[in-house]
Legacy VTK file of the C-alpha trace (Angstrom):
# vtk DataFile Version 3.0
C-alpha trace
ASCII
DATASET POLYDATA
POINTS 40 float
-10.825 40.577 17.070
-11.347 39.579 13.449
-11.131 43.212 12.505
-7.721 43.440 14.124
-6.162 40.600 12.161
-8.242 41.016 9.011
-10.071 37.710 8.880
-13.842 37.464 8.700
-15.804 35.517 11.327
-16.779 32.983 8.647
-13.105 32.007 8.372
-12.942 31.025 12.041
-16.303 29.292 11.952
-15.147 27.261 8.920
-11.972 26.245 10.754
-14.024 25.104 13.742
-16.390 23.197 11.442
-13.497 21.425 9.728
-11.995 20.531 13.125
-15.306 19.154 14.374
-15.766 17.043 11.218
-12.241 15.649 11.482
-12.776 14.767 15.152
-16.110 13.040 14.378
-14.546 11.060 11.522
-11.742 9.961 13.806
-14.155 8.901 16.539
-16.320 6.985 14.041
-13.470 5.563 11.921
-14.299 1.898 12.647
-17.978 2.333 11.774
-17.148 4.314 8.630
-14.800 1.586 7.407
-17.588 -1.011 7.644
-19.832 0.927 5.245
-20.010 -0.758 1.863
-20.631 1.612 -1.065
-23.656 0.858 -3.230
-22.980 0.143 -6.881
-25.551 1.558 -9.256
LINES 1 41
40 0 1 2 3 4 5 6 7 8 9 10 11 12 13 14 15 16 17 18 19 20 21 22 23 24 25 26 27 28 29 30 31 32 33 34 35 36 37 38 39
């Protein structure tokens, strides 16, 4: 299919990866907000 529309498979895999990361961040939003950055 990627040959038909001219996009490489890596493009679609990257979109899926970005979607998965966004979903994980949304699911873990409360825990991520509680993280305190370390000051060097």
